[in-house]
DRENMISE-990641 format. One line per 5 residues: number of its first residue (from 1); for each residue x, y, z of N, C-alpha, C. Coordinates in steps of 0.001 Angstrom, whole numbers, plus 524288, in hexadecimal, padded with zeros to 5 digits. Example, Ala and Ser with C-alpha at 12.3 -4.5 7.8 and 13.67 -1.06 7.14 Angstrom:
1> 83386:7E9C6:81E78:8300C:7EE6C:81E78:83390:7F31C:81E78  83232:7F736:81BA8:83566:7FBDC:81BE4:83264:8001E:81EBE
This chain:
1> 7CFAC:7F0DD:853F1:7D303:7F05A:84F61:7CFE5:7F160:84A55  7CB39:7EF2C:84A11:7C7EF:7EFDE:8457B:7C6B5:7F5A4:844AE  7C564:7F862:848FB:7C42D:7FDEF:84897:7C8E4:80100:846B0  7CD92:7FF80:8489A:7D260:8021A:846E3:7D307:8018D:840FF  7D220:7FCDC:83EF1:7D2A7:7FBED:83951:7CEC2:7FF34:83636
6> 7C9FA:7FF95:8381C:7C614:802C5:8356A:7C7A6:80881:83555  7C986:80A6A:839CC:7CB44:80FDC:83A14:7CFDD:810AE:83669  7D386:80D03:83666:7D818:80D70:832FE:7D675:80D7E:82D3F  7D2EB:80A11:82BC5:7D116:80A02:82656:7CE63:80F1F:824F7  7CB60:81140:828A3:7C8D6:81647:827B4:7CCE5:81A87:826DD
11> 7D0E6:81AA9:82A2F:7D500:81E9C:829A7:7D7F5:81DFD:82487  7D8EE:81923:8230B:7DB98:81828:81E14:7D842:81A21:81990  7D33D:8190C:819C6:7CFD8:81ACA:8157E:7CFBE:820BE:8152F  7CFDE:8235F:819A7:7D002:82914:8199B:7D51E:82B1D:8176A  7D970:82885:818D6:7DE8A:82A7D:81734:7DF64:82A0B:8115B
16> 7DC71:826A9:80EB8:7DD29:8261A:8091D:7D868:827D2:80604  7D4ED:82A8C:8088E:7D063:82C98:805CA:7D224:830F4:80225  7D021:8312B:7FD6A:7D1EA:8350E:7F9AE:7D130:83AB3:7FB78  7CDA5:83BB0:7FF18:7CCE1:84109:800F7:7D088:84271:80576  7D395:83EBB:80751:7D745:83FBE:80B81:7DBB9:84303:8095A
21> 7DD59:846F9:80C32:7E177:84A76:80A4B:7E6B3:847AF:809D7  7E768:84341:80C94:7EC4E:84056:80C3D:7EC9F:83D0D:80747  7E838:83C07:804DE:7E81E:838D1:8002B:7E7E5:83C58:7FB65  7EAEC:83B01:7F780:7EAA0:83DE9:7F2A0:7E55E:83CCE:7F01A  7E37C:8405A:7ED06:7DE4A:83FBD:7EACE:7DE28:83C06:7E61E
26> 7E2AA:83A6A:7E429:7E2D2:836EE:7DFB0:7E164:83161:7E154  7DCB4:82FC1:7DFE5:7DB36:82A5C:7E0D2:7D9F9:827DF:7DB90  7DB33:822E6:7DB35:7DA59:81FFB:7D663:7D7C5:81AD2:7D7DA  7D3C5:81978:7D503:7D123:81474:7D5CC:7D293:810F2:7D13C  7D3CA:80C26:7D272:7D51E:80879:7CE4F:7D53A:802EB:7D057
31> 7D6A9:7FF69:7CCD7:7D6D4:7F9D9:7CE20:7DC89:7F825:7CE7E  7DDDE:7F572:7D2B1:7E322:7F353:7D357:7E3B2:7EEA2:7CFAB  7E702:7EF2F:7CBB2:7E761:7EB1E:7C7A9:7EC67:7E7F3:7C7DB  7F040:7E9C1:7CACF:7F525:7E6CE:7CB58:7F7B1:7E851:7D07E  7F98E:7E463:7D358:7FC36:7E550:7D846:801F8:7E412:7D76D
36> 80541:7E7FA:7D7E3:80ADB:7E74E:7D701:80D6D:7E4E6:7DBC9  80C50:7E724:7E04D:80E57:7E531:7E546:80AE5:7E75A:7E998  80CAC:7E709:7EE72:80964:7E8AA:7F2CF:807EC:7EE60:7F2EC  80B0B:7F1B0:7F076:809DD:7F746:7F0BB:80962:7F9F6:7EB74  808D2:7F6EF:7E74B:8085E:7F92F:7E20D:8047A:7F603:7DECD
41> 8012B:7F8D1:7DBF9:7FD75:7F627:7D88D:7FC0B:7F9B5:7D3F9  7F945:7F774:7D031:7F775:7FA76:7CBAD:7F192:7FB20:7CC0A  7EFED:7FFE4:7CAE0:7EA6B:80160:7CB2D:7E885:802E2:7C5BE  7E421:800A9:7C428:7E1A9:80214:7BF38:7DD25:805BB:7C077  7DD88:80A8B:7BE87:7D980:80E74:7BFA9:7D4CB:80DA4:7BC15
46> 7D0A1:8107E:7BD3E:7CBD6:81012:7BA2C:7CCA7:811A6:7B47F  7D078:8152C:7B393:7D18A:816C0:7AE25:7D5D5:81369:7ABA7  7D6C6:80EBF:7ADE4:7DA7C:80ADF:7ABDA:7E034:80C92:7AC11  7E17B:81005:7AFB1:7E6EC:8117D:7B094:7E92B:80DC4:7B49B  7EDC9:80BAC:7B37D:7F06D:80828:7B71D:7F484:80B4D:7BA1A
51> 7F415:80B52:7BF3F:7F7E7:80E37:7C266:7FA52:80A99:7C67C  7FF2B:80BC3:7C7C0:801F0:808C6:7CBB4:80171:80BAD:7D0E4  7FFD7:808CE:7D4F4:7FEE0:80B19:7DA17:802A4:808BD:7DE0B  80505:80C1F:7E122:80870:80A85:7E572:805BC:80C4A:7EA6E  804F1:808AC:7EE17:80251:809FF:7F2F5:80576:80DF8:7F60C
56> 802C8:811E7:7F808:80548:81605:7FB11:80694:81423:8008E  80AE3:8161A:80294:80C41:815C6:80823:80DDD:81073:80A3C  80E4A:80C93:806D7:80FEC:8075D:808A4:81409:8052C:804F1  8168D:80107:806B8:81A28:7FE23:80363:81985:7F85D:804B1  81843:7F53C:800C8:817A4:7EF99:80172:81CD1:7ECE1:80066
61> 81D5E:7E81D:80255:8222C:7E52E:80147:82335:7E4AC:7FB67  8282A:7E4DA:7FA0C:829D6:7E43C:7F49C:82976:7DE84:7F304  82954:7DD99:7EDE7:8297A:7D83B:7EBFC:82E5A:7D5AA:7EE4B  82DE7:7D0CE:7EFB1:83201:7CDB8:7F233:8328D:7CEDB:7F809  82FBE:7D2B2:7FA11:82FA9:7D393:7FFB1:82B32:7D060:80208
66> 82BC4:7CEB9:806FB:8275F:7CC12:80982:82284:7CF88:8097F  81E17:7CD25:808B1:818EE:7CF9C:808B0:817B4:7D2BA:803C2  81B32:7D2C4:7FFFF:81A1C:7D56F:7FB11:81565:7D300:7F84E  81564:7CDDA:7F7E2:81115:7CB2D:7F531:80BFA:7CBBD:7F82F  80C45:7CBA7:7FD5C:80783:7CC42:80081:80545:7D1BE:7FFE9
71> 808AC:7D5AA:7FFB9:806D2:7DB0E:7FEFE:8042B:7DB96:7F9A9  806A2:7D96E:7F5A5:80452:7D9B7:7F06A:7FF13:7D6DB:7F04D  7FED0:7D23A:7F2AC:7F9F5:7CF3E:7F2B4:7F5AB:7D21F:7F5AF  7F716:7D4D2:7F9E6:7F34C:7D7EF:7FCCE:7F0E4:7DC0F:7F940  7F433:7DEB2:7F635:7F251:7E2C7:7F2A8:7EEF8:7E06B:7EE52
76> 7F098:7DBF6:7EC46:7ED69:7D940:7E853:7E7F7:7D82E:7EA89  7E7D2:7D5E5:7EF2B:7E2CD:7D48A:7F194:7DF85:7D95E:7F2CB  7E21E:7DD9E:7F43D:7DF4E:7E25C:7F5D0:7DD20:7E565:7F134  7E03D:7E60B:7ECFF:7DE86:7E9BC:7E8EF:7DE8E:7E7BA:7E357  7E10F:7E354:7E23A:7E169:7E1B4:7DCC0:7DC09:7E116:7DA56
81> 7DB67:7E38D:7D5CE:7D697:7E358:7D2C1:7D205:7E62E:7D567  7D346:7E95A:7D958:7CF40:7EC66:7DC11:7CFE3:7F22D:7DACA  7CBB1:7F507:7DB86:7CBD5:7FAAE:7DAE9:7CDC6:7FD0F:7DFFE  7D1A1:80088:7DF7B:7D3E4:80333:7E3FE:7D41F:8090D:7E2D8  7D4CB:80C12:7E6F2:7D596:811AF:7E66B:7DB04:812EF:7E866
86> 7DDF2:815D3:7E539:7E313:81786:7E707:7E2E9:81D72:7E7D6  7E58D:81F23:7EBF4:7E62F:824B0:7ED19:7EBEB:825F0:7EC2F  7ECE4:82887:7E7DE:7F23B:82974:7E60D:7F4D5:82DB9:7E94B  7F979:82C81:7EB35:7FC95:83055:7EE0D:8007E:832F9:7EA6A  802EB:82FCF:7E709:806BB:831DA:7E34C:80840:82D82:7DF87
91> 80BB3:82ED1:7DBD8:80E2A:82AEB:7D87A:813D8:82A7B:7DA2A  815F8:825BF:7D9E5:81B76:8251A:7DB51:81EF0:82564:7D675  823FA:82494:7D738:827AF:82512:7D2DD:826DA:820FE:7CE9D  823FA:81CC8:7CFE2:822C0:818B7:7CC06:81D68:819A2:7C98B  81B0C:81E29:7CAAB:815EB:81FB6:7C8AB:81171:81C57:7CACB
96> 81262:819D5:7CF37:80E25:81700:7D1DB:80B09:81AE8:7D515  805F5:819E9:7D591:802B0:81D1D:7D8EC:80369:81B30:7DE8A  80549:81E8E:7E1E9:805B3:81D4A:7E777:8006C:81EAC:7E9CD  7FDCC:81AC1:7EC08:7F85C:81BA4:7ED77:7F6A8:8186F:7F229  7F2AD:81A72:7F4C2:7EFCE:8176D:7F8A3:7EB93:8148C:7F59B
101> 7EAED:80F94:7F6CF:7E74D:80C48:7F3E5:7E2FA:80A6A:7F78A  7DE2B:80B93:7F5FC:7D9A0:80A00:7F90A:7D6B4:805C7:7F5FB  7D588:80186:7F8B3:7D2B0:7FD30:7F641:7CE63:7FB56:7F9EA  7CAE1:7F83B:7F7E4:7C65E:7F65A:7FAEE:7C3B8:7FAD3:7FDDF  7C31D:7FF39:7FB39:7C06F:803EB:7FD1E:7C360:8071C:8012D
106> 7C672:804A2:804AB:7C8CF:807CC:808D0:7CE1A:805ED:80AC3  7D01E:801AB:808A8:7D515:7FFA7:80A9E:7D9A9:80230:807C6  7DD90:803CB:80ACA:7E249:80617:8089F:7E648:801B5:80800  7E807:800C5:80337:7EB7B:7FC5F:8021F:7F0A7:7FCBD:8050E  7F2E3:80159:8056E:7F7C7:801F9:8085A:7F70A:8006B:80E0D
111> 7F2D7:80243:81069:7F1C2:800FB:815E3:7F100:7FB1E:816A2  7EE37:7F8B1:8130E:7ED29:7F319:8139A:7F228:7EFD8:8130D  7F598:7F167:80F87:7FA90:7EE9E:80EFF:7FDD8:7EF19:813F5  7FE1C:7F3BD:81628:8011F:7F48E:81AF9:7FE91:7F195:81F78  7F96C:7F1E0:81FE7:7F68D:7EF2E:82417:7F7A2:7E94B:82409
116> 7F80D:7E709:81F5E:7F8E7:7E16A:81ED8:7FEB1:7DFE8:81ED5  8020A:7E3A3:82000:8079D:7E277:82054:80A0B:7E129:81B10  80839:7E3BF:816FE:80A26:7E2AC:811B7:80CDC:7E763:80F44  80D8D:7EB88:81263:8101F:7F040:81071:8122A:7F36D:8150D  815FB:7F695:813DC:81819:7FA4F:8179B:81599:7FFA1:816A5
121> 814DA:80298:81AC4:81399:8081C:81A3D:8189C:80AB0:8185A  81863:80D5C:813F2:81D17:80F8F:81178:81E1C:814F7:813BD  82089:81504:81862:82120:819E1:81B5C:82493:81DEC:818A8  827B2:81C45:814EE:82AD8:82013:811FF:82754:823D8:80F01  822C9:821EB:80D51:81F3E:82511:80A27:81A0A:82632:80CD0
126> 8193F:8243C:8117F:81416:824BE:813EF:81483:8258A:819D1  8113A:828EA:81BBB:810C3:829CC:82165:80B55:82822:82343  808D2:824AC:8205B:8037C:82301:82178:80336:82010:826AD  800A8:82261:82A81:8006B:8200C:82FB9:7FD10:81B13:82FCE  7F936:81AC3:82C68:7F5F6:81607:82C37:7F930:81170:82A40
131> 7FC22:81239:82610:7FF72:80E01:82417:8037C:80C6E:8282D  805B0:8103E:82ADE:80997:80EF5:82ED5:80728:80BD2:83347  80271:80D42:834CB:7FFB7:80A63:838E1:7FE8B:804C5:8372C  7FCD6:80429:83252:7FBBD:7FEED:83045:800B3:7FBA0:83012  80509:7FE03:82E79:80A01:7FB22:82E51:80BB6:7F9A1:833D4
136> 80B57:7FD42:83778:80CDE:7FC23:83CE0:809BA:7F798:83F19  804AB:7F787:83DF6:80154:7F350:83FE4:802BF:7EE19:83D4A  803B6:7EE2D:83839:8053D:7E961:83575:80A6D:7E74E:8379C  80E16:7EACE:838A3:81320:7E934:83AF1:8124B:7E6BC:84047  80F43:7E96B:84389:80E41:7E78E:848D3:80BD8:7E21C:848C8
141> 80842:7E136:84527:8058A:7DC30:844CA:8084E:7D846:84140  80CCE:7D9DF:83F19:81002:7D68D:83BAC:80CC7:7D45A:83721  809F0:7D7DD:834A9:80694:7D67D:8303B:809C4:7D6A2:82B30  808E8:7D2CE:827D4:80B6A:7D2BF:822AF:81150:7D2F2:82309  813A7:7D696:82022:81958:7D6ED:81FE5:81BBF:7D825:82535
146> 8189B:7DA1F:828D1:81A9D:7DB64:82E0C:81B5A:7D68C:83168  819F1:7D1EF:82F72:81B29:7CD18:8323D:82119:7CC67:83275  823D0:7CEAB:82EA9:82988:7CEA3:82E91:82B69:7D3A8:83132  82DBE:7D31B:835B5:82F9D:7D7BC:8389C:833E3:7DAAE:835A8  83637:7D82C:831C6:83A5D:7DAA6:82EB1:8389E:7DBCE:82921
151> 833A1:7DCE2:82876:8319B:7DE24:8233F:8349A:7E2DA:8210D  83603:7E272:81C0E:83917:7E68C:81985:83578:7E9DB:8161F  8356C:7EEE2:81728:8322D:7F272:81413:833F3:7F267:80E63  8304A:7F2EA:80ABD:831A3:7F2A3:8052E:835B3:7F6A4:8037D  8358A:7FB63:80598:83953:7FF67:8040F:83ECE:7FDED:805DD
156> 83F44:7FB20:80A30:8446B:7F93E:80BFC:84617:7F4A4:8089C  8426A:7F12E:8076E:84386:7ECA2:8042A:84566:7EE59:7FEC2  842B3:7F237:7FC71:8444F:7F430:7F74B:849C1:7F687:7F790  84AC9:7F96F:7FBA0:84FDD:7FBF0:7FC4D:8543A:7F7DD:7FCCD  85339:7F3BA:7FFAE:85739:7EFA6:80054:85831:7ECBE:7FB38
161> 85431:7EC19:7F809:854D3:7E984:7F2EC:8582D:7ECDD:7EF4F  8576D:7F201:7EF63:85A85:7F58E:7EC1C:86041:7F562:7EDA6  86145:7F51B:7F2C1:866AC:7F4E7:7F4A1:86959:7EFE7:7F2D7  86678:7EB7B:7F2EE:868B6:7E681:7F13F:86A03:7E68B:7EB6E  866B8:7E91B:7E855:86792:7E958:7E2A9:86C86:7EC6C:7E170
166> 86D82:7F098:7E466:8720E:7F3F6:7E36A:8772E:7F12C:7E48A  87733:7ED44:7E7EC:87C18:7EA9A:7E971:87D5B:7E620:7E60F
C-alpha cells in the first residue's frame, strides 16, 4: 500500500509539472491569504496582485451542505498563509483562475481533498483518471462525505435549491 501511494504521488507530480504537455505553462507562485470555501481561495502574488483561485476538476460541498466546513478547514490547514504554486488552466465566467494547486512542494490540493472524502471529482469538466481513482477509493472506504451513502453532489444540490426558489 505504501509503495502504491509513493507511485501515485510520483505520477501526480508528473501530471502537474509545468513541462508536461497536459499542463498549461502559466504558473503563478503566491501566498494563500483567504480561504473562501473548500474549492476557492485568494492568492497574493509576489507583485501584490490579489487573484481568486478555483480548484480545477473538483467540487466541494456547498455552504450548508454536510462536510462543507470540514472541506474549508482542510484547505485552511493545508495552504492558508503558505506559499503555493498554481498551474492555471483557464479563467471562468467569474474571472477566477481555474488551476491545479501544488503545496508543500508536491501535494496537489484537489487530489488531497478527494482522497480525504471532502470533494467530488467534477466529471462534467474533468476526465482525470487519478482523481476518479481517488474518489472511487474514498467511496469504497466510506471516507469523509462518503460515510453517507446518499451524499448529494454540490451541482445537484445547487440545482435543487434553484428549483425551490422558482416555486
